[in-house]
A tleap script that builds the chain and sets N, CA, C and O, in Angstrom:
source leaprc.protein.ff14SB
mol = sequence {
  NMET GLY SER SER ALA ALA MET CYS ASN LEU
  GLY TYR CYS TYR TYR TYR GLY ARG GLY VAL
  GLN ARG ASP LYS GLU MET ALA HIE TYR TYR
  TRP GLU THR SER ALA VAL LEU GLY GLU ALA
  ALA SER THR TYR LYS LEU GLY ASP MET HIE
  ARG ASN GLY ASP ILE GLU ALA ASP GLU SER
  VAL ALA TRP LEU TYR TYR TYR ARG ALA TRP
  ARG LEU THR ARG HIE GLU LYS ASP ILE LEU
  ASN TYR PRO ASN ILE CYS LEU ARG LEU ALA
  GLN TYR GLY GLU GLY ARG LEU THR SER ALA
  GLN ARG ALA PHE PHE ALA SER GLU ALA ALA
  HIE TRP PHE GLU LYS ARG ILE HIE MET GLY
  ASP PRO TYR SER ASP ASP GLY LEU ALA GLN
  ALA ARG GLU LEU TYR GLU LYS LEU ALA PRO
  GLN ALA CLEU
}
set mol.1.N position { 0.057 -1.615 -19.473 }
set mol.1.CA position { -0.168 -3.039 -19.609 }
set mol.1.C position { -1.054 -3.559 -18.478 }
set mol.1.O position { -1.155 -4.770 -18.283 }
set mol.2.N position { -1.692 -2.667 -17.735 }
set mol.2.CA position { -2.623 -3.091 -16.707 }
set mol.2.C position { -2.054 -3.212 -15.306 }
set mol.2.O position { -2.756 -3.665 -14.401 }
set mol.3.N position { -0.817 -2.824 -15.100 }
set mol.3.CA position { -0.215 -2.910 -13.770 }
set mol.3.C position { -0.660 -1.730 -12.911 }
set mol.3.O position { -0.371 -0.576 -13.226 }
set mol.4.N position { -1.365 -2.032 -11.828 }
set mol.4.CA position { -1.842 -0.951 -10.968 }
set mol.4.C position { -0.671 -0.223 -10.305 }
set mol.4.O position { -0.732 0.991 -10.113 }
set mol.5.N position { 0.393 -0.949 -9.955 }
set mol.5.CA position { 1.565 -0.315 -9.331 }
set mol.5.C position { 2.248 0.632 -10.319 }
set mol.5.O position { 2.666 1.726 -9.941 }
set mol.6.N position { 2.361 0.218 -11.575 }
set mol.6.CA position { 2.987 1.076 -12.581 }
set mol.6.C position { 2.143 2.337 -12.811 }
set mol.6.O position { 2.682 3.435 -12.951 }
set mol.7.N position { 0.822 2.169 -12.848 }
set mol.7.CA position { -0.043 3.337 -13.031 }
set mol.7.C position { 0.064 4.280 -11.831 }
set mol.7.O position { 0.054 5.501 -11.990 }
set mol.8.N position { 0.163 3.709 -10.643 }
set mol.8.CA position { 0.348 4.528 -9.438 }
set mol.8.C position { 1.644 5.327 -9.554 }
set mol.8.O position { 1.666 6.524 -9.265 }
set mol.9.N position { 2.710 4.673 -9.971 }
set mol.9.CA position { 3.998 5.357 -10.128 }
set mol.9.C position { 3.926 6.459 -11.175 }
set mol.9.O position { 4.522 7.521 -10.994 }
set mol.10.N position { 3.205 6.222 -12.264 }
set mol.10.CA position { 3.027 7.280 -13.269 }
set mol.10.C position { 2.276 8.461 -12.669 }
set mol.10.O position { 2.581 9.615 -12.971 }
set mol.11.N position { 1.291 8.173 -11.818 }
set mol.11.CA position { 0.579 9.257 -11.135 }
set mol.11.C position { 1.528 10.116 -10.325 }
set mol.11.O position { 1.440 11.344 -10.360 }
set mol.12.N position { 2.455 9.470 -9.580 }
set mol.12.CA position { 3.451 10.215 -8.809 }
set mol.12.C position { 4.335 11.046 -9.737 }
set mol.12.O position { 4.626 12.208 -9.452 }
set mol.13.N position { 4.759 10.443 -10.852 }
set mol.13.CA position { 5.622 11.172 -11.801 }
set mol.13.C position { 4.932 12.439 -12.289 }
set mol.13.O position { 5.532 13.514 -12.301 }
set mol.14.N position { 3.673 12.310 -12.690 }
set mol.14.CA position { 2.958 13.483 -13.198 }
set mol.14.C position { 2.638 14.486 -12.087 }
set mol.14.O position { 2.731 15.695 -12.303 }
set mol.15.N position { 2.268 14.007 -10.923 }
set mol.15.CA position { 1.900 14.935 -9.854 }
set mol.15.C position { 3.092 15.768 -9.397 }
set mol.15.O position { 2.970 16.975 -9.188 }
set mol.16.N position { 4.233 15.125 -9.244 }
set mol.16.CA position { 5.414 15.810 -8.717 }
set mol.16.C position { 6.394 16.256 -9.800 }
set mol.16.O position { 7.422 16.858 -9.488 }
set mol.17.N position { 6.090 15.969 -11.073 }
set mol.17.CA position { 6.969 16.381 -12.158 }
set mol.17.C position { 8.287 15.619 -12.179 }
set mol.17.O position { 9.334 16.206 -12.452 }
set mol.18.N position { 8.251 14.348 -11.902 }
set mol.18.CA position { 9.453 13.519 -11.896 }
set mol.18.C position { 9.674 12.907 -13.275 }
set mol.18.O position { 9.042 11.915 -13.639 }
set mol.19.N position { 10.569 13.507 -14.025 }
set mol.19.CA position { 10.889 12.996 -15.360 }
set mol.19.C position { 9.921 13.416 -16.443 }
set mol.19.O position { 10.160 13.157 -17.622 }
set mol.20.N position { 8.839 14.056 -16.066 }
set mol.20.CA position { 7.841 14.555 -17.016 }
set mol.20.C position { 7.387 15.924 -16.524 }
set mol.20.O position { 7.628 16.305 -15.378 }
set mol.21.N position { 6.727 16.648 -17.418 }
set mol.21.CA position { 6.180 17.929 -16.990 }
set mol.21.C position { 5.043 17.675 -15.999 }
set mol.21.O position { 4.237 16.764 -16.187 }
set mol.22.N position { 4.989 18.474 -14.963 }
set mol.22.CA position { 3.954 18.330 -13.945 }
set mol.22.C position { 2.576 18.505 -14.576 }
set mol.22.O position { 2.330 19.479 -15.287 }
set mol.23.N position { 1.672 17.545 -14.308 }
set mol.23.CA position { 0.343 17.561 -14.903 }
set mol.23.C position { -0.618 16.850 -13.942 }
set mol.23.O position { -0.682 15.621 -13.913 }
set mol.24.N position { -1.359 17.631 -13.163 }
set mol.24.CA position { -2.235 17.054 -12.150 }
set mol.24.C position { -3.405 16.291 -12.771 }
set mol.24.O position { -3.914 15.351 -12.160 }
set mol.25.N position { -3.837 16.672 -13.962 }
set mol.25.CA position { -4.910 15.930 -14.629 }
set mol.25.C position { -4.443 14.527 -14.997 }
set mol.25.O position { -5.189 13.562 -14.836 }
set mol.26.N position { -3.215 14.410 -15.490 }
set mol.26.CA position { -2.675 13.088 -15.817 }
set mol.26.C position { -2.440 12.285 -14.539 }
set mol.26.O position { -2.677 11.077 -14.519 }
set mol.27.N position { -1.979 12.937 -13.478 }
set mol.27.CA position { -1.803 12.249 -12.195 }
set mol.27.C position { -3.147 11.693 -11.732 }
set mol.27.O position { -3.242 10.541 -11.310 }
set mol.28.N position { -4.175 12.518 -11.815 }
set mol.28.CA position { -5.514 12.085 -11.431 }
set mol.28.C position { -5.946 10.883 -12.264 }
set mol.28.O position { -6.462 9.906 -11.722 }
set mol.29.N position { -5.741 10.948 -13.557 }
set mol.29.CA position { -6.123 9.839 -14.446 }
set mol.29.C position { -5.443 8.536 -14.018 }
set mol.29.O position { -6.102 7.508 -13.868 }
set mol.30.N position { -4.136 8.584 -13.825 }
set mol.30.CA position { -3.413 7.358 -13.483 }
set mol.30.C position { -3.749 6.865 -12.084 }
set mol.30.O position { -3.883 5.659 -11.874 }
set mol.31.N position { -3.889 7.769 -11.125 }
set mol.31.CA position { -4.244 7.348 -9.777 }
set mol.31.C position { -5.656 6.780 -9.727 }
set mol.31.O position { -5.905 5.797 -9.028 }
set mol.32.N position { -6.576 7.387 -10.459 }
set mol.32.CA position { -7.948 6.877 -10.470 }
set mol.32.C position { -8.008 5.488 -11.105 }
set mol.32.O position { -8.681 4.593 -10.593 }
set mol.33.N position { -7.306 5.315 -12.217 }
set mol.33.CA position { -7.275 4.016 -12.886 }
set mol.33.C position { -6.665 2.965 -11.974 }
set mol.33.O position { -7.181 1.852 -11.870 }
set mol.34.N position { -5.581 3.311 -11.322 }
set mol.34.CA position { -4.902 2.401 -10.411 }
set mol.34.C position { -5.754 2.092 -9.181 }
set mol.34.O position { -5.780 0.951 -8.719 }
set mol.35.N position { -6.440 3.083 -8.654 }
set mol.35.CA position { -7.284 2.886 -7.476 }
set mol.35.C position { -8.431 1.926 -7.773 }
set mol.35.O position { -8.796 1.105 -6.931 }
set mol.36.N position { -8.992 2.031 -8.964 }
set mol.36.CA position { -10.066 1.113 -9.358 }
set mol.36.C position { -9.564 -0.333 -9.319 }
set mol.36.O position { -10.330 -1.257 -9.044 }
set mol.37.N position { -8.284 -0.514 -9.594 }
set mol.37.CA position { -7.682 -1.850 -9.566 }
set mol.37.C position { -7.244 -2.269 -8.162 }
set mol.37.O position { -6.698 -3.358 -7.985 }
set mol.38.N position { -7.479 -1.413 -7.162 }
set mol.38.CA position { -7.215 -1.778 -5.778 }
set mol.38.C position { -5.880 -1.343 -5.219 }
set mol.38.O position { -5.427 -1.902 -4.220 }
set mol.39.N position { -5.240 -0.372 -5.824 }
set mol.39.CA position { -3.944 0.124 -5.346 }
set mol.39.C position { -4.165 1.127 -4.212 }
set mol.39.O position { -4.730 2.199 -4.432 }
set mol.40.N position { -3.721 0.782 -3.002 }
set mol.40.CA position { -3.946 1.624 -1.824 }
set mol.40.C position { -3.261 2.982 -1.943 }
set mol.40.O position { -3.844 3.996 -1.563 }
set mol.41.N position { -2.036 3.021 -2.463 }
set mol.41.CA position { -1.308 4.289 -2.569 }
set mol.41.C position { -2.057 5.269 -3.462 }
set mol.41.O position { -2.185 6.446 -3.124 }
set mol.42.N position { -2.546 4.795 -4.587 }
set mol.42.CA position { -3.311 5.662 -5.491 }
set mol.42.C position { -4.594 6.132 -4.830 }
set mol.42.O position { -5.023 7.271 -5.015 }
set mol.43.N position { -5.199 5.245 -4.060 }
set mol.43.CA position { -6.461 5.570 -3.411 }
set mol.43.C position { -6.281 6.701 -2.410 }
set mol.43.O position { -7.065 7.650 -2.403 }
set mol.44.N position { -5.254 6.613 -1.563 }
set mol.44.CA position { -5.082 7.705 -0.591 }
set mol.44.C position { -4.598 8.980 -1.263 }
set mol.44.O position { -4.911 10.072 -0.789 }
set mol.45.N position { -3.840 8.877 -2.359 }
set mol.45.CA position { -3.408 10.080 -3.070 }
set mol.45.C position { -4.606 10.784 -3.720 }
set mol.45.O position { -4.608 12.010 -3.823 }
set mol.46.N position { -5.610 10.040 -4.155 }
set mol.46.CA position { -6.840 10.671 -4.646 }
set mol.46.C position { -7.526 11.432 -3.517 }
set mol.46.O position { -8.072 12.514 -3.732 }
set mol.47.N position { -7.497 10.862 -2.316 }
set mol.47.CA position { -8.018 11.578 -1.146 }
set mol.47.C position { -7.281 12.888 -0.947 }
set mol.47.O position { -7.892 13.923 -0.680 }
set mol.48.N position { -5.953 12.836 -1.079 }
set mol.48.CA position { -5.162 14.061 -0.945 }
set mol.48.C position { -5.549 15.088 -2.008 }
set mol.48.O position { -5.640 16.281 -1.719 }
set mol.49.N position { -5.774 14.628 -3.228 }
set mol.49.CA position { -6.147 15.558 -4.295 }
set mol.49.C position { -7.466 16.262 -3.970 }
set mol.49.O position { -7.609 17.460 -4.214 }
set mol.50.N position { -8.427 15.518 -3.421 }
set mol.50.CA position { -9.704 16.131 -3.035 }
set mol.50.C position { -9.524 17.038 -1.822 }
set mol.50.O position { -10.133 18.105 -1.751 }
set mol.51.N position { -8.710 16.632 -0.888 }
set mol.51.CA position { -8.492 17.428 0.328 }
set mol.51.C position { -7.760 18.725 -0.013 }
set mol.51.O position { -8.079 19.778 0.538 }
set mol.52.N position { -6.784 18.657 -0.915 }
set mol.52.CA position { -5.962 19.822 -1.257 }
set mol.52.C position { -6.592 20.705 -2.328 }
set mol.52.O position { -6.082 21.789 -2.610 }
set mol.53.N position { -7.683 20.261 -2.924 }
set mol.53.CA position { -8.328 21.048 -3.965 }
set mol.53.C position { -7.670 20.924 -5.330 }
set mol.53.O position { -7.916 21.752 -6.208 }
set mol.54.N position { -6.838 19.905 -5.526 }
set mol.54.CA position { -6.231 19.680 -6.849 }
set mol.54.C position { -7.295 19.279 -7.864 }
set mol.54.O position { -7.191 19.587 -9.051 }
set mol.55.N position { -8.304 18.597 -7.381 }
set mol.55.CA position { -9.519 18.329 -8.136 }
set mol.55.C position { -10.631 18.819 -7.227 }
set mol.55.O position { -10.341 19.396 -6.179 }
set mol.56.N position { -11.851 18.621 -7.572 }
set mol.56.CA position { -12.952 19.164 -6.777 }
set mol.56.C position { -12.696 18.980 -5.278 }
set mol.56.O position { -12.619 17.854 -4.788 }
set mol.57.N position { -12.569 20.071 -4.576 }
set mol.57.CA position { -12.304 20.027 -3.131 }
set mol.57.C position { -13.534 19.493 -2.413 }
set mol.57.O position { -14.612 20.085 -2.470 }
set mol.58.N position { -13.355 18.365 -1.738 }
set mol.58.CA position { -14.463 17.753 -1.037 }
set mol.58.C position { -13.906 16.870 0.066 }
set mol.58.O position { -13.384 15.787 -0.202 }
set mol.59.N position { -14.016 17.332 1.309 }
set mol.59.CA position { -13.467 16.591 2.445 }
set mol.59.C position { -14.160 15.254 2.648 }
set mol.59.O position { -13.521 14.293 3.076 }
set mol.60.N position { -15.449 15.169 2.350 }
set mol.60.CA position { -16.163 13.897 2.506 }
set mol.60.C position { -15.659 12.868 1.514 }
set mol.60.O position { -15.482 11.702 1.865 }
set mol.61.N position { -15.427 13.281 0.296 }
set mol.61.CA position { -14.888 12.359 -0.710 }
set mol.61.C position { -13.462 11.972 -0.339 }
set mol.61.O position { -13.081 10.808 -0.461 }
set mol.62.N position { -12.678 12.940 0.112 }
set mol.62.CA position { -11.307 12.639 0.547 }
set mol.62.C position { -11.340 11.587 1.642 }
set mol.62.O position { -10.568 10.629 1.603 }
set mol.63.N position { -12.225 11.754 2.620 }
set mol.63.CA position { -12.337 10.799 3.718 }
set mol.63.C position { -12.647 9.393 3.192 }
set mol.63.O position { -12.051 8.415 3.643 }
set mol.64.N position { -13.573 9.297 2.244 }
set mol.64.CA position { -13.925 7.981 1.691 }
set mol.64.C position { -12.714 7.313 1.044 }
set mol.64.O position { -12.522 6.104 1.174 }
set mol.65.N position { -11.902 8.103 0.348 }
set mol.65.CA position { -10.680 7.535 -0.252 }
set mol.65.C position { -9.702 7.083 0.830 }
set mol.65.O position { -9.098 6.018 0.698 }
set mol.66.N position { -9.534 7.858 1.886 }
set mol.66.CA position { -8.617 7.471 2.968 }
set mol.66.C position { -9.094 6.176 3.634 }
set mol.66.O position { -8.303 5.268 3.889 }
set mol.67.N position { -10.382 6.109 3.906 }
set mol.67.CA position { -10.923 4.917 4.562 }
set mol.67.C position { -10.781 3.694 3.654 }
set mol.67.O position { -10.419 2.612 4.116 }
set mol.68.N position { -11.066 3.870 2.375 }
set mol.68.CA position { -10.924 2.746 1.432 }
set mol.68.C position { -9.467 2.307 1.355 }
set mol.68.O position { -9.192 1.107 1.321 }
set mol.69.N position { -8.541 3.237 1.327 }
set mol.69.CA position { -7.117 2.889 1.281 }
set mol.69.C position { -6.726 2.072 2.509 }
set mol.69.O position { -5.973 1.104 2.408 }
set mol.70.N position { -7.248 2.474 3.676 }
set mol.70.CA position { -6.949 1.714 4.889 }
set mol.70.C position { -7.505 0.295 4.790 }
set mol.70.O position { -6.838 -0.668 5.167 }
set mol.71.N position { -8.721 0.174 4.285 }
set mol.71.CA position { -9.313 -1.165 4.142 }
set mol.71.C position { -8.499 -2.031 3.183 }
set mol.71.O position { -8.421 -3.246 3.361 }
set mol.72.N position { -7.902 -1.421 2.183 }
set mol.72.CA position { -7.097 -2.173 1.222 }
set mol.72.C position { -5.770 -2.658 1.813 }
set mol.72.O position { -5.218 -3.660 1.360 }
set mol.73.N position { -5.264 -1.956 2.811 }
set mol.73.CA position { -3.925 -2.260 3.320 }
set mol.73.C position { -3.897 -2.762 4.763 }
set mol.73.O position { -2.829 -3.112 5.265 }
set mol.74.N position { -5.032 -2.804 5.431 }
set mol.74.CA position { -5.027 -3.095 6.873 }
set mol.74.C position { -4.561 -4.503 7.218 }
set mol.74.O position { -3.990 -4.703 8.289 }
set mol.75.N position { -4.785 -5.485 6.347 }
set mol.75.CA position { -4.381 -6.859 6.667 }
set mol.75.C position { -2.929 -7.147 6.291 }
set mol.75.O position { -2.247 -7.926 6.958 }
set mol.76.N position { -2.474 -6.522 5.238 }
set mol.76.CA position { -1.074 -6.643 4.814 }
set mol.76.C position { -0.497 -5.236 4.816 }
set mol.76.O position { -0.504 -4.544 3.797 }
set mol.77.N position { -0.010 -4.835 5.951 }
set mol.77.CA position { 0.432 -3.457 6.147 }
set mol.77.C position { 1.652 -3.150 5.288 }
set mol.77.O position { 2.758 -3.616 5.566 }
set mol.78.N position { 1.438 -2.377 4.264 }
set mol.78.CA position { 2.481 -1.940 3.336 }
set mol.78.C position { 3.252 -0.804 3.991 }
set mol.78.O position { 2.705 0.275 4.214 }
set mol.79.N position { 4.519 -1.044 4.298 }
set mol.79.CA position { 5.318 -0.067 5.043 }
set mol.79.C position { 5.464 1.260 4.301 }
set mol.79.O position { 5.720 2.287 4.929 }
set mol.80.N position { 5.307 1.256 2.993 }
set mol.80.CA position { 5.440 2.498 2.231 }
set mol.80.C position { 4.192 3.366 2.311 }
set mol.80.O position { 4.284 4.589 2.200 }
set mol.81.N position { 3.032 2.758 2.501 }
set mol.81.CA position { 1.785 3.515 2.449 }
set mol.81.C position { 0.977 3.483 3.736 }
set mol.81.O position { 0.305 4.462 4.062 }
set mol.82.N position { 1.026 2.396 4.462 }
set mol.82.CA position { 0.192 2.236 5.659 }
set mol.82.C position { 0.368 3.376 6.662 }
set mol.82.O position { -0.636 3.880 7.166 }
set mol.83.N position { 1.600 3.809 6.979 }
set mol.83.CA position { 1.701 4.914 7.951 }
set mol.83.C position { 1.074 6.210 7.453 }
set mol.83.O position { 0.465 6.942 8.233 }
set mol.84.N position { 1.217 6.499 6.170 }
set mol.84.CA position { 0.615 7.715 5.603 }
set mol.84.C position { -0.908 7.653 5.678 }
set mol.84.O position { -1.568 8.643 5.993 }
set mol.85.N position { -1.447 6.485 5.388 }
set mol.85.CA position { -2.902 6.304 5.425 }
set mol.85.C position { -3.407 6.466 6.858 }
set mol.85.O position { -4.394 7.163 7.093 }
set mol.86.N position { -2.733 5.825 7.817 }
set mol.86.CA position { -3.142 5.938 9.226 }
set mol.86.C position { -3.058 7.384 9.701 }
set mol.86.O position { -3.935 7.851 10.428 }
set mol.87.N position { -2.008 8.094 9.295 }
set mol.87.CA position { -1.872 9.490 9.700 }
set mol.87.C position { -3.041 10.312 9.186 }
set mol.87.O position { -3.571 11.148 9.918 }
set mol.88.N position { -3.451 10.098 7.959 }
set mol.88.CA position { -4.570 10.859 7.415 }
set mol.88.C position { -5.873 10.539 8.158 }
set mol.88.O position { -6.678 11.435 8.412 }
set mol.89.N position { -6.079 9.279 8.503 }
set mol.89.CA position { -7.283 8.929 9.267 }
set mol.89.C position { -7.273 9.619 10.626 }
set mol.89.O position { -8.307 10.096 11.092 }
set mol.90.N position { -6.103 9.670 11.261 }
set mol.90.CA position { -5.993 10.354 12.558 }
set mol.90.C position { -6.198 11.857 12.406 }
set mol.90.O position { -6.889 12.479 13.213 }
set mol.91.N position { -5.599 12.436 11.373 }
set mol.91.CA position { -5.682 13.888 11.175 }
set mol.91.C position { -7.083 14.340 10.803 }
set mol.91.O position { -7.570 15.347 11.317 }
set mol.92.N position { -7.725 13.607 9.921 }
set mol.92.CA position { -8.966 14.085 9.325 }
set mol.92.C position { -10.200 13.307 9.781 }
set mol.92.O position { -11.265 13.415 9.173 }
set mol.93.N position { -10.055 12.526 10.847 }
set mol.93.CA position { -11.168 11.722 11.326 }
set mol.93.C position { -12.075 12.409 12.333 }
set mol.93.O position { -13.048 11.821 12.805 }
set mol.94.N position { -11.752 13.658 12.662 }
set mol.94.CA position { -12.585 14.368 13.634 }
set mol.94.C position { -14.022 14.446 13.117 }
set mol.94.O position { -14.268 14.844 11.978 }
set mol.95.N position { -14.966 14.055 13.983 }
set mol.95.CA position { -16.372 14.032 13.590 }
set mol.95.C position { -16.773 12.724 12.921 }
set mol.95.O position { -17.960 12.466 12.719 }
set mol.96.N position { -15.793 11.901 12.577 }
set mol.96.CA position { -16.069 10.613 11.941 }
set mol.96.C position { -15.617 9.445 12.813 }
set mol.96.O position { -16.189 8.356 12.767 }
set mol.97.N position { -14.580 9.695 13.606 }
set mol.97.CA position { -14.022 8.678 14.500 }
set mol.97.C position { -13.998 9.229 15.919 }
set mol.97.O position { -14.008 10.443 16.123 }
set mol.98.N position { -13.965 8.336 16.892 }
set mol.98.CA position { -13.819 8.765 18.280 }
set mol.98.C position { -12.373 9.210 18.502 }
set mol.98.O position { -11.498 8.933 17.682 }
set mol.99.N position { -12.134 9.891 19.603 }
set mol.99.CA position { -10.766 10.272 19.954 }
set mol.99.C position { -9.886 9.045 20.115 }
set mol.99.O position { -8.716 9.062 19.733 }
set mol.100.N position { -10.441 7.980 20.678 }
set mol.100.CA position { -9.680 6.738 20.860 }
set mol.100.C position { -9.289 6.137 19.517 }
set mol.100.O position { -8.163 5.667 19.355 }
set mol.101.N position { -10.196 6.147 18.561 }
set mol.101.CA position { -9.879 5.615 17.237 }
set mol.101.C position { -8.809 6.458 16.554 }
set mol.101.O position { -7.879 5.928 15.946 }
set mol.102.N position { -8.950 7.762 16.661 }
set mol.102.CA position { -7.950 8.645 16.057 }
set mol.102.C position { -6.599 8.465 16.736 }
set mol.102.O position { -5.567 8.469 16.065 }
set mol.103.N position { -6.590 8.306 18.061 }
set mol.103.CA position { -5.339 8.067 18.786 }
set mol.103.C position { -4.714 6.753 18.330 }
set mol.103.O position { -3.496 6.669 18.174 }
set mol.104.N position { -5.536 5.729 18.116 }
set mol.104.CA position { -5.034 4.449 17.610 }
set mol.104.C position { -4.337 4.647 16.272 }
set mol.104.O position { -3.224 4.161 16.072 }
set mol.105.N position { -4.986 5.359 15.358 }
set mol.105.CA position { -4.389 5.564 14.035 }
set mol.105.C position { -3.110 6.397 14.125 }
set mol.105.O position { -2.156 6.138 13.391 }
set mol.106.N position { -3.078 7.379 15.003 }
set mol.106.CA position { -1.854 8.169 15.194 }
set mol.106.C position { -0.737 7.282 15.726 }
set mol.106.O position { 0.409 7.390 15.291 }
set mol.107.N position { -1.071 6.408 16.665 }
set mol.107.CA position { -0.084 5.474 17.221 }
set mol.107.C position { 0.432 4.515 16.149 }
set mol.107.O position { 1.634 4.269 16.051 }
set mol.108.N position { -0.475 3.986 15.360 }
set mol.108.CA position { -0.084 3.090 14.254 }
set mol.108.C position { 0.845 3.813 13.287 }
set mol.108.O position { 1.871 3.270 12.879 }
set mol.109.N position { 0.486 5.024 12.928 }
set mol.109.CA position { 1.314 5.801 12.002 }
set mol.109.C position { 2.703 5.999 12.583 }
set mol.109.O position { 3.698 5.793 11.888 }
set mol.110.N position { 2.787 6.397 13.846 }
set mol.110.CA position { 4.087 6.628 14.481 }
set mol.110.C position { 4.926 5.350 14.472 }
set mol.110.O position { 6.113 5.379 14.147 }
set mol.111.N position { 4.304 4.239 14.829 }
set mol.111.CA position { 5.014 2.957 14.861 }
set mol.111.C position { 5.603 2.613 13.497 }
set mol.111.O position { 6.764 2.216 13.400 }
set mol.112.N position { 4.814 2.763 12.462 }
set mol.112.CA position { 5.278 2.396 11.119 }
set mol.112.C position { 6.248 3.417 10.537 }
set mol.112.O position { 7.145 3.047 9.779 }
set mol.113.N position { 6.086 4.697 10.876 }
set mol.113.CA position { 7.097 5.677 10.462 }
set mol.113.C position { 8.429 5.361 11.127 }
set mol.113.O position { 9.478 5.463 10.491 }
set mol.114.N position { 8.398 4.976 12.409 }
set mol.114.CA position { 9.634 4.590 13.099 }
set mol.114.C position { 10.308 3.421 12.396 }
set mol.114.O position { 11.529 3.409 12.244 }
set mol.115.N position { 9.522 2.440 11.967 }
set mol.115.CA position { 10.081 1.299 11.234 }
set mol.115.C position { 10.754 1.756 9.941 }
set mol.115.O position { 11.840 1.290 9.596 }
set mol.116.N position { 10.098 2.672 9.232 }
set mol.116.CA position { 10.678 3.173 7.984 }
set mol.116.C position { 11.988 3.897 8.254 }
set mol.116.O position { 12.960 3.714 7.521 }
set mol.117.N position { 12.023 4.713 9.295 }
set mol.117.CA position { 13.248 5.441 9.638 }
set mol.117.C position { 14.345 4.457 10.007 }
set mol.117.O position { 15.493 4.626 9.595 }
set mol.118.N position { 14.007 3.433 10.776 }
set mol.118.CA position { 14.978 2.410 11.170 }
set mol.118.C position { 15.562 1.699 9.941 }
set mol.118.O position { 16.710 1.257 9.956 }
set mol.119.N position { 14.755 1.598 8.880 }
set mol.119.CA position { 15.212 0.955 7.634 }
set mol.119.C position { 16.005 1.921 6.750 }
set mol.119.O position { 16.462 1.544 5.671 }
set mol.120.N position { 16.167 3.163 7.207 }
set mol.120.CA position { 16.980 4.121 6.468 }
set mol.120.C position { 16.213 5.133 5.654 }
set mol.120.O position { 16.814 5.849 4.853 }
set mol.121.N position { 14.902 5.222 5.830 }
set mol.121.CA position { 14.096 6.185 5.079 }
set mol.121.C position { 14.331 7.594 5.621 }
set mol.121.O position { 13.986 7.870 6.770 }
set mol.122.N position { 14.906 8.483 4.825 }
set mol.122.CA position { 15.186 9.838 5.307 }
set mol.122.C position { 13.986 10.789 5.204 }
set mol.122.O position { 14.095 11.955 5.585 }
set mol.123.N position { 12.851 10.312 4.697 }
set mol.123.CA position { 11.716 11.193 4.439 }
set mol.123.C position { 10.568 11.032 5.432 }
set mol.123.O position { 9.526 11.666 5.264 }
set mol.124.N position { 10.730 10.213 6.447 }
set mol.124.CA position { 9.627 9.919 7.356 }
set mol.124.C position { 9.645 10.728 8.647 }
set mol.124.O position { 8.725 10.612 9.456 }
set mol.125.N position { 10.674 11.544 8.854 }
set mol.125.CA position { 10.779 12.305 10.101 }
set mol.125.C position { 9.571 13.216 10.325 }
set mol.125.O position { 9.045 13.286 11.436 }
set mol.126.N position { 9.133 13.909 9.283 }
set mol.126.CA position { 8.009 14.830 9.423 }
set mol.126.C position { 6.723 14.075 9.754 }
set mol.126.O position { 5.962 14.494 10.627 }
set mol.127.N position { 6.482 12.968 9.061 }
set mol.127.CA position { 5.294 12.166 9.346 }
set mol.127.C position { 5.307 11.633 10.768 }
set mol.127.O position { 4.280 11.628 11.447 }
set mol.128.N position { 6.477 11.185 11.218 }
set mol.128.CA position { 6.602 10.694 12.592 }
set mol.128.C position { 6.295 11.799 13.590 }
set mol.128.O position { 5.567 11.575 14.557 }
set mol.129.N position { 6.841 12.987 13.366 }
set mol.129.CA position { 6.598 14.103 14.275 }
set mol.129.C position { 5.105 14.454 14.316 }
set mol.129.O position { 4.560 14.704 15.391 }
set mol.130.N position { 4.454 14.472 13.171 }
set mol.130.CA position { 3.021 14.781 13.125 }
set mol.130.C position { 2.209 13.724 13.860 }
set mol.130.O position { 1.285 14.046 14.607 }
set mol.131.N position { 2.562 12.451 13.644 }
set mol.131.CA position { 1.831 11.361 14.289 }
set mol.131.C position { 1.996 11.410 15.807 }
set mol.131.O position { 1.023 11.251 16.545 }
set mol.132.N position { 3.220 11.629 16.272 }
set mol.132.CA position { 3.458 11.698 17.718 }
set mol.132.C position { 2.717 12.868 18.358 }
set mol.132.O position { 2.107 12.726 19.417 }
set mol.133.N position { 2.778 14.014 17.708 }
set mol.133.CA position { 2.107 15.204 18.244 }
set mol.133.C position { 0.597 14.980 18.335 }
set mol.133.O position { -0.034 15.340 19.329 }
set mol.134.N position { 0.039 14.394 17.305 }
set mol.134.CA position { -1.401 14.142 17.302 }
set mol.134.C position { -1.767 13.093 18.358 }
set mol.134.O position { -2.791 13.220 19.029 }
set mol.135.N position { -0.940 12.069 18.503 }
set mol.135.CA position { -1.208 11.056 19.522 }
set mol.135.C position { -1.192 11.672 20.928 }
set mol.135.O position { -2.066 11.390 21.748 }
set mol.136.N position { -0.201 12.505 21.191 }
set mol.136.CA position { -0.103 13.145 22.499 }
set mol.136.C position { -1.320 14.027 22.783 }
set mol.136.O position { -1.739 14.152 23.934 }
set mol.137.N position { -1.871 14.619 21.772 }
set mol.137.CA position { -3.074 15.447 21.921 }
set mol.137.C position { -4.309 14.587 22.148 }
set mol.137.O position { -5.167 14.930 22.961 }
set mol.138.N position { -4.402 13.465 21.429 }
set mol.138.CA position { -5.627 12.660 21.455 }
set mol.138.C position { -5.672 11.643 22.588 }
set mol.138.O position { -6.752 11.327 23.087 }
set mol.139.N position { -4.527 11.131 23.000 }
set mol.139.CA position { -4.508 10.050 23.999 }
set mol.139.C position { -5.217 10.418 25.293 }
set mol.139.O position { -5.989 9.601 25.794 }
set mol.140.N position { -4.999 11.613 25.871 }
set mol.140.CA position { -5.718 11.937 27.119 }
set mol.140.C position { -7.237 11.990 26.933 }
set mol.140.O position { -7.994 11.646 27.841 }
set mol.141.N position { -7.670 12.423 25.752 }
set mol.141.CA position { -9.111 12.486 25.467 }
set mol.141.C position { -9.711 11.091 25.331 }
set mol.141.O position { -10.894 10.880 25.595 }
set mol.142.N position { -8.869 10.136 24.910 }
set mol.142.CA position { -9.349 8.781 24.654 }
set mol.142.C position { -9.583 7.982 25.922 }
set mol.142.O position { -10.306 6.985 25.909 }
set mol.143.N position { -8.974 8.415 27.019 }
set mol.143.CA position { -9.084 7.660 28.276 }
set mol.143.C position { -10.342 7.971 29.035 }
set mol.143.O position { -10.569 7.412 30.108 }
savepdb mol mol.pdb
quit
């Protein structure tokens, strides 16, 4: 019915096989449709698909999706997606961002993962650990 959030959720269902048979082509279809409508979660998941080789493996295209997702969510930080997006910018920004910029994104990711954990999210521990480790590596270079 045109809901970008619903299409994003269908993409997750197909990608991870939640309630339906796993189908990465259908996940791609729903995430792409949703991303065109401005859904940040779908946009960064398309980046993941390109980065992981689920569709044409292309790090430059993946980067463009990550950056676009950040632009979509930077003013109204969505606690469900913003930390994941920031983590990807920190992880994959080498050669595109300065060490200081990457450290900033790692710090942002850690802060928002901590908020999610404080709210009871049991799935953010790994993201928090990755963000902290990357920040500790990048912060001395940024100074």
